[in-house]
C-alpha positions in Angstrom: -22.3 -19.2 -37.6 -23.7 -22.6 -36.8 -25.3 -23.1 -33.1 -22.0 -24.8 -31.7 -19.5 -21.1 -33.0 -22.4 -19.5 -31.2 -21.9 -21.4 -28.4 -18.6 -21.2 -27.6 -18.7 -17.4 -28.5 -21.5 -16.8 -25.7 -19.6 -19.0 -23.3 -16.3 -17.0 -24.0 -17.9 -14.1 -23.9 -19.5 -15.1 -20.2 -16.2 -16.2 -19.0 -14.4 -12.6 -20.1 -16.9 -10.7 -17.9 -16.4 -13.0 -15.4 -13.4 -12.9 -14.8 -13.2 -9.1 -15.8 -15.3 -8.8 -12.4 -13.4 -10.8 -10.2 -10.2 -9.0 -10.8 -11.4 -5.3 -10.9 -12.1 -4.4 -7.6 -15.7 -2.4 -7.2 -13.4 0.3 -5.0 -10.8 3.1 -6.2 -8.0 0.9 -6.1 -7.0 0.5 -9.8 -5.0 -2.8 -10.3 -1.7 -2.1 -11.9 -1.9 1.4 -10.5 1.6 2.8 -10.2 1.5 3.8 -5.8 4.1 5.8 -3.9 4.8 5.0 -0.2 6.6 7.8 1.7 8.2 7.4 5.3 9.4 10.5 7.1 11.3 10.8 10.5 8.9 13.5 11.7 11.0 13.3 15.5 12.8 16.5 15.2 15.5 14.9 17.8 15.8 11.1 17.8 16.8 8.5 14.6 14.0 6.2 13.6 14.5 2.3 12.1 12.8 1.6 9.8 12.4 -2.1 8.4 9.3 -2.9 5.3 8.9 -6.2 3.6 6.2 -7.4 1.5 5.7 -10.8 0.2 7.7 -10.6 -3.0 10.4 -7.8 -1.9 12.2 -6.9 1.4 13.2 -3.5 1.3 16.0 -3.6 3.9 16.5 -1.9 7.2 17.2 2.4 6.9 18.3 4.7 9.7 16.3 7.3 9.6 17.7 11.2 11.0 15.1 13.8 11.6 13.1 15.4 9.0 14.3 12.5 6.2 12.3 10.5 4.5 12.4 6.5 2.5 10.8 6.1 -0.4 9.4 3.3 -2.5 6.7 2.6 -5.6 5.0 -0.3 -6.9 2.3 -1.6 -9.4 -0.3 -3.2 -7.3 -1.1 -6.5 -8.5 -4.2 -7.8 -10.6 -5.8 -9.2 -7.7 -5.7 -6.4 -5.1 -3.5 -8.0 -2.5 -0.4 -6.0 -2.9 1.1 -5.4 1.2 3.5 -4.0 2.7 4.7 -3.8 6.2 7.0 -2.1 8.1 8.7 -2.1 11.4 9.5 1.5 13.3 12.2 1.3 15.8 12.4 4.7 17.9 14.2 4.7 21.1 11.2 4.5 23.3 9.2 1.6 21.2 9.0 -0.5 18.2 5.9 -0.1 16.0 4.9 -2.7 13.6 2.3 -1.6 11.0 0.8 -2.4 7.7 1.4 0.9 5.6 -0.2 -0.1 2.5 -3.2 -2.9 1.3 -6.1 -2.4 -0.4 -8.2 -0.5 2.2 -5.0 1.7 2.5 -4.6 2.3 -1.1 -8.0 3.4 -1.0 -7.6 6.1 1.2 -4.1 7.8 -0.1 -5.1 7.1 -3.9 -1.3 6.0 -5.4 0.9 8.9 -2.8 0.6 7.0 0.6 2.3 9.7 3.1 3.4 7.9 6.9 5.0 10.8 9.5 6.9 8.6 12.3 7.2 10.4 15.7 8.4 8.9 18.6 5.4 10.2 20.5 2.6 9.1 18.2 4.3 6.3 16.0 3.4 6.0 12.4 1.1 8.5 11.5 -1.2 8.2 7.7 -1.3 12.0 6.3 -4.4 12.0 3.5 -4.8 15.7 2.5 -8.6 17.0 3.9 -8.5 13.9 6.9 -7.5 13.4 10.2 -3.9 11.4 10.5 -5.0 7.9 10.8 -2.0 6.6 13.6 -0.6 3.4 15.2 -0.3 3.9 19.1 
């Protein structure tokens, strides 16, 4: 192999290694991993209205009766920048919160379950951990 081909091969391998280190996060969140987000109205008496969106998708507005859910699934993008935000409207308050980003993805590992009550607002429920709530 001549020296130009060897240099080109080394350069190409170096660039590929650099790119792979840039796009694969060092934490548990895996690019292109399938993730499900579930929002449950845990209030026994009142409806909750939710409106969720990302930079790519508007999931619309949904009226959740007591003990009903709204859910969706998606794949995390290569850059680890996938983010979904929701507004939760109860009879008493409006909550605005991020229901998925890279940090939340590391906590819920592919299944992000949010319980919504008029008292506590939206809370991320993860087995074996204390709820993470937006008051």
